[in-house]
C-alpha positions in Angstrom: 158.1 112.9 73.5 156.1 116.0 73.9 153.8 115.0 71.1 153.2 111.7 72.7 152.4 113.3 76.1 149.9 115.6 74.4 148.3 112.6 72.7 148.0 110.7 75.9 146.5 113.8 77.6 144.0 114.3 74.9 143.0 110.7 75.0 142.6 110.9 78.8 140.4 114.0 78.4 138.2 112.3 75.8 137.9 109.3 78.0 136.8 111.4 80.9 134.3 113.3 78.8 133.0 110.0 77.5 132.6 108.6 81.0 130.9 111.8 82.2 128.5 111.6 79.3 127.6 107.9 80.1 127.3 108.7 83.8 124.9 111.5 83.0 122.7 109.0 81.2 123.3 106.1 83.7 120.5 103.7 84.5 118.0 105.7 86.7 116.7 103.4 89.4 113.0 103.6 90.2 112.9 105.1 93.7 109.3 106.2 93.9 105.9 104.9 92.8 103.1 107.4 92.5 99.6 105.9 92.1 96.7 108.0 91.0 93.1 106.7 91.0 90.9 108.8 88.8 87.8 107.2 90.3 85.3 106.2 87.5 87.8 106.5 84.7 87.1 103.8 82.1 89.5 102.6 79.5 87.1 104.1 77.0 87.3 107.5 78.7 91.1 107.5 78.5 91.1 106.5 74.9 88.4 109.1 73.9 90.1 111.8 75.9 93.6 111.2 74.5 92.2 111.4 71.0 90.2 114.6 71.6 93.0 116.1 73.7 96.3 115.0 72.2 98.3 117.5 74.2 96.8 116.6 77.5 98.8 115.3 80.4 97.3 111.8 80.1 97.9 111.6 76.4 101.5 112.7 77.0 102.0 110.1 79.7 100.7 107.5 77.3 103.4 108.4 74.9 106.0 107.6 77.6 104.1 104.7 79.1 102.3 101.5 78.6 98.5 101.6 78.3 96.5 98.5 79.2 93.3 98.7 77.2 91.7 95.6 78.7 92.2 96.2 82.4 89.6 94.9 84.8 89.1 95.9 88.4 87.8 93.5 90.9 84.1 92.7 91.6 82.2 94.1 93.3 83.7 97.2 91.8 83.6 99.6 94.8 86.1 102.0 96.1 87.1 100.0 99.2 87.8 96.6 97.5 89.0 98.4 94.4 91.8 100.3 96.2 92.7 97.1 98.1 93.1 95.3 94.8 95.6 97.9 93.7 97.5 97.8 97.0 97.4 94.2 98.1 97.2 92.3 94.8 94.1 90.4 96.0 90.4 90.1 95.5 87.8 90.1 98.2 88.1 86.4 98.4 91.4 86.9 100.3 91.2 90.5 101.5 87.9 89.7 103.2 86.7 93.2 102.2 83.7 93.2 99.9 82.4 96.8 100.3 82.4 99.6 102.8 79.1 98.3 104.2 79.1 94.6 104.8 78.3 91.9 107.4 80.5 89.6 109.5 79.0 86.6 111.2 81.9 86.3 113.7 81.9 89.9 115.1 79.7 91.7 117.6 77.7 94.9 117.0 79.1 98.2 118.3 78.1 98.9 121.9 76.8 95.4 122.5 79.5 94.4 125.0 79.8 91.3 122.8 76.5 89.9 124.0 75.6 89.0 120.4 77.4 87.6 117.4 76.8 88.8 113.9 76.9 92.4 112.9 76.8 94.9 110.0 80.3 96.3 109.5 80.1 99.9 108.4 83.3 101.6 107.3 82.2 104.9 105.7 81.9 108.5 106.7 79.2 107.8 109.3 81.9 106.7 111.7 84.1 109.7 111.4 85.7 111.0 114.5 86.7 114.6 115.5 89.0 116.2 112.9 87.9 114.0 110.0 86.6 117.1 108.1 90.1 118.5 107.9 91.9 115.3 107.0 92.7 113.5 110.3 92.1 109.8 109.9 90.1 109.7 113.1 87.2 107.3 113.8 84.7 106.9 116.6 85.6 103.7 118.4 82.1 103.5 119.8 80.8 102.9 116.2 83.3 100.1 115.3 82.3 96.4 115.4 83.7 94.4 118.2 85.9 91.3 118.3 84.4 88.8 120.8 87.8 87.4 121.6 88.6 90.5 123.7 85.6 92.7 123.0 87.9 95.3 121.4 87.0 97.6 118.5 87.9 96.3 115.0 89.5 99.1 113.0 89.5 98.9 109.2 93.2 98.0 109.1 92.6 95.1 111.5 89.6 94.0 109.4 91.9 93.5 106.4 93.2 89.9 106.2 96.3 90.5 104.1 99.2 93.0 104.1 99.6 96.0 101.8 102.4 97.4 99.7 102.7 100.2 102.2 103.7 97.7 104.9 106.3 96.0 102.8 107.8 99.3 101.8 107.9 100.5 105.4 109.7 97.3 106.3 112.2 98.0 103.6 112.9 101.4 105.1 110.9 103.5 102.7 108.7 106.5 103.5 105.0 106.1 102.6 102.0 108.4 102.2 98.4 108.3 100.9 95.6 110.8 100.3 91.9 109.7 100.1 88.3 110.7 100.7 87.4 109.1 104.1 89.2 108.4 107.3 88.3 104.7 107.0 91.1 104.5 104.3 93.4 104.0 107.3 92.6 100.4 106.1 95.8 100.8 104.0 97.9 100.6 107.1 97.2 96.9 106.9 97.1 94.4 109.8 100.3 95.8 111.3 98.6 99.2 111.5 101.9 100.8 110.4 101.7 100.9 106.6 101.1 104.6 105.8 103.3 107.2 107.7 101.6 110.3 106.2 97.9 109.5 105.8 95.7 112.5 104.8 91.9 111.8 104.5 89.8 115.0 104.2 86.2 113.8 104.4 84.5 114.4 101.1 81.1 114.2 102.9 81.8 117.2 105.1 82.4 120.9 104.8 86.0 120.6 103.9 87.6 124.0 103.5 84.1 125.5 103.3 83.1 123.6 100.1 79.5 122.7 101.2 77.0 125.2 99.8 74.8 127.5 101.9 72.1 124.8 102.0 74.5 122.2 103.4 74.7 120.1 100.2 77.7 117.9 100.2 80.8 118.4 98.1 79.7 115.6 95.8 76.4 117.3 95.0 78.5 119.6 92.7 81.1 118.9 90.1 82.7 122.3 90.7 83.0 121.8 94.4 84.4 118.3 93.9 87.0 119.8 91.5 88.1 122.2 94.2 88.3 119.4 96.7 90.5 117.4 94.3 92.7 120.5 93.8 93.2 120.8 97.5 94.3 117.2 97.8 96.7 117.6 94.8 98.2 120.6 96.7 98.9 118.3 99.6 100.5 115.7 97.3 102.8 118.4 95.7 103.9 119.2 99.3 105.1 115.6 99.5 106.9 115.9 96.2 108.6 119.1 97.5 110.0 117.2 100.6 107.3 117.8 103.2 104.5 116.0 104.8 101.1 116.7 103.2 100.7 119.9 105.4 103.7 121.5 103.7 105.1 122.4 107.2 107.0 119.3 108.4 110.0 118.1 106.4 109.9 114.5 105.2 111.6 112.4 102.5 109.8 112.1 99.2 107.7 109.0 99.7 108.8 105.7 98.1 105.1 104.9 97.7 102.4 107.6 97.6 99.4 108.8 95.7 95.8 109.8 95.9 92.3 109.5 94.4 90.5 112.1 92.3 86.7 112.3 92.5 85.5 114.9 90.0 85.1 112.3 87.1 83.2 110.0 89.3 80.8 112.8 90.4 80.6 114.0 86.8 79.5 110.6 85.6 76.8 110.4 88.3 75.4 113.9 87.9 75.8 114.5 84.1 76.7 111.2 82.5 77.5 110.5 78.8 75.9 111.5 75.5 75.9 108.1 74.0 77.0 104.4 74.3 80.4 105.3 72.7 81.4 107.2 75.9 81.3 110.7 74.5 81.0 112.9 77.6 78.4 115.5 78.3 79.9 119.1 78.6 79.9 118.8 82.5 81.7 115.4 82.5 84.1 116.7 79.8 85.0 119.6 82.1 85.6 117.2 85.0 87.9 115.1 82.8 89.8 118.3 81.7 90.2 119.4 85.3 91.5 116.0 86.5 93.9 116.0 83.6 95.1 119.5 84.5 95.8 118.3 88.1 97.7 115.3 86.8 99.7 117.7 84.7 100.5 119.7 87.8 101.8 116.6 89.5 104.0 115.7 86.5 105.4 119.2 86.5 106.2 119.1 90.2 108.0 115.8 89.7 110.0 117.3 86.8 110.9 120.5 88.7 112.3 118.3 91.5 114.2 116.1 89.0 112.1 113.1 90.2 110.4 112.2 86.9 113.0 109.8 85.8 113.1 107.9 89.1 109.3 107.8 89.5 106.9 105.1 88.2 103.6 106.9 87.6 100.5 104.8 87.6 97.1 106.2 86.5 94.1 104.0 86.9 90.7 103.7 88.7 89.4 101.9 91.7 86.2 101.4 89.8 84.3 102.5 86.7 80.7 103.7 86.7 77.7 102.5 84.6 75.8 102.5 82.5 77.8 104.5 79.9 74.8 104.3 77.5 72.3 106.9 78.8 69.5 105.0 77.0 70.1 102.0 79.2 69.5 103.7 82.6 66.8 102.2 84.7 66.3 103.1 88.4 64.9 100.4 90.7 64.0 101.2 94.3 66.5 99.5 96.4 64.0 98.9 99.1 62.0 96.7 96.7 64.7 94.0 97.1 64.4 94.1 100.9 60.6 93.9 100.7 60.7 90.9 98.4 63.0 89.0 100.7 60.9 89.9 103.8 57.7 88.9 102.1 59.1 85.5 101.1 61.1 84.7 104.2 60.2 87.0 107.1 63.1 88.0 109.3 65.7 86.4 107.1 67.6 89.5 106.0 70.7 90.5 108.0 72.3 93.0 105.6 71.8 94.3 102.1 74.2 96.5 100.2 72.7 97.7 96.9 74.2 99.9 94.2 75.1 98.6 90.7 74.2 95.2 92.1 73.4 93.9 95.5 75.2 92.0 98.2 72.9 90.1 100.6 73.6 88.5 103.9 71.1 86.3 105.7 70.6 85.5 109.4 70.3 81.8 108.4 72.2 80.5 105.4 69.9 77.6 105.2 67.2 80.0 103.9 69.4 81.0 100.9 67.6 78.9 98.3 64.2 80.2 99.3 65.4 83.8 99.1 67.0 83.1 95.7 63.7 81.7 94.4 61.8 84.7 95.5 64.3 87.1 93.9 64.2 85.1 90.6 60.4 85.0 90.6 60.5 88.9 90.6 63.4 89.1 88.2 61.6 91.5 85.8 60.3 94.0 88.4 63.7 94.0 90.3 65.8 94.3 87.1 67.7 91.1 87.9 69.8 89.3 85.3 71.3 86.7 87.6 71.4 85.7 91.3 74.6 84.1 92.5 74.4 81.7 95.4 75.5 78.2 96.4 77.8 76.7 93.7 77.8 79.7 91.4 78.9 82.0 94.2 81.6 79.5 95.4 83.3 79.8 92.0 84.2 83.4 92.9 84.4 83.6 96.7 84.7 81.3 99.7 81.5 79.6 100.7 79.4 81.6 103.2 79.2 78.5 105.2 82.9 78.5 105.9 83.7 82.2 105.7 82.1 84.7 108.1 82.1 87.6 105.6 81.0 86.1 102.2 77.5 87.3 101.1 74.9 84.5 100.9 73.6 85.9 97.6 74.7 88.4 95.0 72.4 90.1 92.5 73.8 90.9 89.1 71.3 93.3 87.6 70.2 93.7 84.0 72.1 96.1 81.9 71.7 99.7 83.0 69.9 99.0 86.3 70.8 101.1 89.3 69.5 100.3 92.7 68.8 103.6 94.5 66.5 105.5 96.7 63.1 106.2 95.3 63.2 109.3 93.1 67.0 109.2 92.7 68.0 110.2 89.2 71.7 109.6 89.2 73.1 109.0 85.7 75.6 106.2 86.8 76.7 104.2 89.8 79.3 101.5 90.6 79.7 98.6 92.9 78.7 95.8 90.6 80.0 93.1 88.3 79.2 94.5 84.8 81.7 95.8 82.2 80.9 99.5 82.7 81.8 99.0 86.4 84.9 97.0 85.9 86.6 98.0 82.6 88.9 100.7 83.8 91.8 102.8 82.6 95.4 101.6 83.4 98.4 103.5 82.3 102.0 103.1 83.6 104.5 105.7 82.7 108.2 106.4 83.0 110.6 108.0 80.5 112.7 104.9 80.4 110.2 102.1 79.7 111.5 100.0 76.9 108.0 99.7 75.4 106.9 103.3 75.8 103.9 104.3 73.8 102.5 100.8 73.4 99.0 99.6 73.8 98.7 96.2 75.4 95.3 94.7 74.6 95.7 91.4 76.5 93.3 91.1 79.5 94.9 92.2 82.8 93.6 93.0 86.3 94.2 95.9 88.6 95.4 93.3 91.2 98.5 93.0 89.1 99.5 96.6 89.9 100.6 95.8 93.5 103.2 93.1 92.7 104.3 95.2 89.6 105.1 98.3 91.6 107.0 96.3 94.2 109.1 94.6 91.5 109.8 98.0 90.0 111.2 99.1 93.4 113.4 96.0 93.6 111.2 94.4 96.3 109.7 91.0 96.2 106.1 90.7 94.9 105.7 87.5 96.9 106.0 89.5 100.1 102.4 90.3 99.5 100.2 87.7 101.1 97.4 88.0 98.6 99.9 87.6 95.7 101.2 84.4 97.3 97.7 83.1 97.9 96.2 83.9 94.6 99.2 83.7 92.4 98.8 87.3 91.1 101.2 87.8 88.2 103.1 91.0 87.3 101.7 93.1 84.5 103.0 92.2 81.0 105.0 94.5 78.7 108.2 95.0 80.7 110.6 93.0 82.8 109.8 95.0 85.9 112.4 93.5 88.1 115.1 94.1 85.6 113.7 97.6 84.9 114.1 98.5 88.6 117.9 98.2 88.2 118.2 99.2 84.5 120.1 102.2 83.6 119.0 104.7 81.0 121.5 104.6 78.2 119.9 107.4 76.3 118.6 105.2 73.6 
């Protein structure tokens, strides 16, 4: 009898230990998504860096993640539409946001009292309000375009036509945060205006924390100053991981959705560039990559220290690339030459031009489009033009400018390596276009419990697929995103994300 009792007791103890062991390795639900945009980071940069720095943070994340080697961001590949692709699941065709400097035929100019219709829409650092230099998302209402229906200012979040992942997560009761480079990134609040609870936007074009030099040169005129700027933002993000708002003073839940952008690689590409067409970085760009990787490593360490690594889906990607990669292909064309060509051919026709690694053109009269296109094509060689999109070719990508108030009338796709810039500008790279060096970006999704960890997926994917994927990983409906519903944006391949959101780690 006693032997039997001891046997039963032993069995019970073993069963308890077994259960405890299983519970210790139970499926960890994804409770947080952390999105990092290393602006300018190409898929080629990530591959080269992981090979040359096998112990780097990004290389280690790749070993516990899925790397998408053929990821494309949207076109035009600029920061504003690029970030919206990641957070709405849509292209400019549905977001209505083509760049940070555009034109809207249905709005009125700032300060016009709505006496005129049709205006440039400028959402950049030029409209910063008081406190923008220290991170307050403050804008000058007097510089915002006006909606003629009430003659009220149109904030960036109201300009956006579809909702964001931040809004959906807020509706589900989750805490949200974001850190970026300009106050205009309040656009992430979405049409409701309520998406991001903790928005921190230290102006990169100002003297943030004394980072301008004694001559007043901007932060982005120096890779080192940009690195220090990035480091300050990562410090704010780590405060959020530690259970505070970005200031490190006010207690807050660890956000369900949060992240930031890093700028040093972008600045390094512009100021120093690459050695060759294979994407081998110059020493200065290499240093910027190493610094950005170090900051990512700090973020990973902070997650690990707070026991959040298992429950966090970490996404490393880029809003845009920069081109050209090949230094021999660089050709600078005076951006004013495009305006002069249009003015000479059709005087008074130009309403707005936004040139970078390509050019978006709005006209005062859309019926003049063909004449302008002919003039541009006639000067194709001097202007470095490969192709002019307008009419039917433009309508294959975007709504017709005859029916949509924001679509450009013409888009210039330049010849390889052409950068439209101010006369005398010698930048090594730029973004904002439609070419591969602009659009072929890094995309890495990491979590210790991904079933296909360490895999390279070489199928073509788009950064618009990030938004529905991250919602699915949190157990939320991707179709709650209006852009996803309109454009049929699929989840990223390689994992059953909806099942993964509720899958437990069995220790295998």
